[in-house]
C-alpha positions, 0 to 999 in steps of 0.5 A: 646301874647307877653310882649309889647303888653300886657303892652300897652293893659293894659295901654290903659285899664286903660286909656280910660275907667273905669275897674271897671265899663266898658264893653269891647268887644275883638276880638281875645281873646284865651289866648295863653301865656296870654291875656288881660283879666288877665288886667281887673278888677273882676267887669269889663264885659269883652266878648271875640270873636275868630274863634275857642273856648279855653281859653277866648273865650266866643263866636265863630264867623266865619271868616267874619260874623257879631258879635253876640253882641249889637251895640253900647253897648261898652264902650271900643273895642280892637283887639291885634295880630290880623290885621296881620292875617285877609285878610280883617281887614278893615271889621273887624274895621268896625264891631269893630266900630259899636260894641262901644257906641258912645264916646267909644273908638276902640283899635287896635294893630298889629305888625309893624315888626317881623318874618312871623308868620302863623296863619294860615297866616301872611298878614299884618305890620302896621305904624302909619299913618294907623291909619289915614287911617281906620278913613278916611275909617270909616268916608267914611262908615258912621261912625262918627270915630276920631284918639285919638292917635297912635304910634309905640311902642319900643319892650320890651324883644321879638322881636316886635314893635307894631302899636298901634292906639286908636279911639274914636266913636262918635257922643259925646259931652265929650272932646278927651282924652289927657292922652295919652299912648304914653306918659307912654311908649318908642315910635317913630312917634307919631300922636295925634288928637291935632296936625298934627305934628308928635312926636318922629319922626324917618325915621329908625325902631328899628330894623334898629337902632338897627342894625346900633348901632350893625354895629358901634359896629363891625366897632368899634371892627374892627377899634380897631381890626386895632389899635390892629394890629397897636399895634402889628405891634409896638410891633413886631418892639420892639420884633425885637429890643428887638431881637437885644438888646438880640443878642448884649448881647449875642455877649457880653456874648461871649465876656465876656466868650472869656475873662474869658477864656483869663484870666483863660490862663493869670492866668496859664501863670502868675503861670508859670511866677511866678514859672520861676521868683522864679526860677530865684531868687534862681538862682540869689541868687546861683550866688550871693553865689558863687560870695561872695565864689569866692570874699573870695577865692580871698581874701583867695589867696591874703593872701596866696600869702603874706604868700608865699612870705615871706616864699619863701626862708624858702621853697625852700627844698619843691619845689617837694611838691610846684610843686605838689601843682602847679599841684594841683592848676592848676587842680583847676584852670581847674575846676574854668575855667570850672566852668566860663563856665559853668556860662556863659553856665548858662547865655545863658540858663537864657538868653534863658528862659529870651527871652522865658519869653519875648515872652511868655509875649508878647503873654500874653499882646495880650491875658490878660485883667485882672490880678487881684491876681498877684500883691501882689504875685509879690510885695511879691516875690520882697519884698523877693528877696529884704530881700535876696539881703539884707541878702546876703549883710549883710552877705558879709559885715560881712564875709570881716569884719573878722579880725585876725589870720587865728585860730581867722577868723576861730572861727569868721567863726565857730560862723557866720556858728552856727548863720546863721544855726539857722536862715537859712541864705542863706551865711551858706554853705559859713560860713561852707567854710571859717571855713573849709578853715582856720581850717588846718592852726592851724596844722602843715604843714607837719603833714596834707595834703592839700585836693584836692578842698582846697589849703593849707596855709602851701603851697609854691608856686614860684612868677611866678605861684603866679602871674599866680593864681593872673591873674586868679583869677582876670579873675574869680572876672571879670567874676562874676562881669559881670555875677552880671551885666548881674543878675542886667539886668535881675532884671530891666527887671524884674521890667520893666515886673511888670510895663507892668503887671501893666498897664494891670492890669489897663486896665483890671479894665477899661474894667471891668467897662465898662462890668459893665455898659454893665451889668447895660444897660443890666438890663435897657433892660430887666425891659423896655422889661418886661413893654412892655411884660405886655402892650403887654399882656394888648392890646392883652387880650383887643384884644381877648376880643373884638374878643371873644364878636364878634365871641360871637354876630355873634354865637347869632344872627345865633341861633336866626336866626336858632331858627325863621326858619322853623317850630319854625317860627310859634310858639307863640312868648313866645313859640319861646323864650323858644325854644331860651333858651333851644337852648342857654342853649343847645349850651352853649351859654347863660344861662338866668336864671343863668344870673338872679340867679347870678346878682339879680338886672337884675332880680329885674328890669325884663328885659328879661337877653338876652337882658340886656347883649347884651345891657348893661352886655357885656359892664359891664363885666358881664358873666355866665361862660358856657365855653365862 
């Protein structure tokens, strides 16, 4: 006997008779998974009839035979889960009515749906209107029988919906019962003796309602699946946009890498330019030193000319020596001319080098984006260069300020040499040259021969040779002056180069600002991507859960169909439930005992665990982990 049939039968027994003093007859009383005798009181006179002996069977009757009991003697006559197996249930109903006493009640419970369960045959299913038909048939056969109530009970934990009908046999002066069972048990399509109206009317059976509800759930899942697909499309678009952003970021990264390489090349060019500028500064210092030396030589030459003019008459006897000195002076002039030509060659080399520097600078302007530390180095170099120039200018001024006789000038030059040597002054060599050039003047002219690289003060030169020497010295001074102007031009170009480098540095700083802005935008895009990724994971998790629940329901119905098919469909409901539970556990689909053990509130409610999980637990997030 399934659970809903037992509950309704218990309510009928307690509603329509006084169980403690009642006499009850049950047709089909064999105990198969429980019987209504369990609901009777100990003092109830309870007689059970069935076609075969067994538990709860007091009398065995033949199919279609009369009941071996006295007519008009029972307060309540019941047949639960019997009429569907009875090929002539209407005759059984008449026998039940005859056995009831006047004023007694007849109770019929039969399936209104469910699987085929042959015991040994399965003939019929009933709707609530069948109660009217049975009462009309009994009255047509001469029995006064009234329908008290009939309805279709909702299933409890099994698959069955029960047709329930309660009749009263007359004649009886007692009023009909108004404590209806349908008021205490969920049901539909209720009929009572009080009205011809149908209460809780429903054209759809509970199976149909459940199927409709499942269809709605499937439709909702499908709609959610469509929404998920739309979200996935949207996410795909976002991922595509993100891929484009990543490509742009990669291009920016490649550009930054290229710029870094260009910067490294620019640093190398800057170092090379710094080295070349240092070389140029060194060469400029050498030129400045040579210029000072030549100026000193010119001053000395003019001094010698004046001395020679004063001593011209006194030195006529030294003409031969003057001729030799002239020849020597000619050689020196040749050397000076050669030196001037060397200066011109060096100038050409410098101009070529400057042209190469300009070409390199033009190439650097196309590739250099950022020059970070060259300004400080370049400024330091310029300060050093200016310091050197100031030192050279001061040294020249001090040399020009030398006064007195040759011995005094030589002594002053010696002091300057000592001081500048300690200070590492760039004109230290020039001071030594002046000291050495004037030192022979203190000795007699006849006792010392002049050196090859400097003229003797004591020598006398003819006037025409002095004029030629003067002209050559003037030419040398002019060339040195021109070379100095060229050096100033080179310094101007160097200053222009500094301005260009400063402009490039400002442009590089602007590009760094743009790069910083791009990096900030990249961080914002990464944050937005992380947020979209989290939303995507949440949506995918919800969609995956819906898919798992849907697959779980499909698998459940497959297993339920399998458990109710073939020979298993012949088993009683309780045995089929056990078979289904074992099948669900064996297939690792659902473990009812584990579910009840995990959720004490479900166990306390007495509800079937599988039914609770399908109707409530799945939506509440409950589960028993069986490898789902």
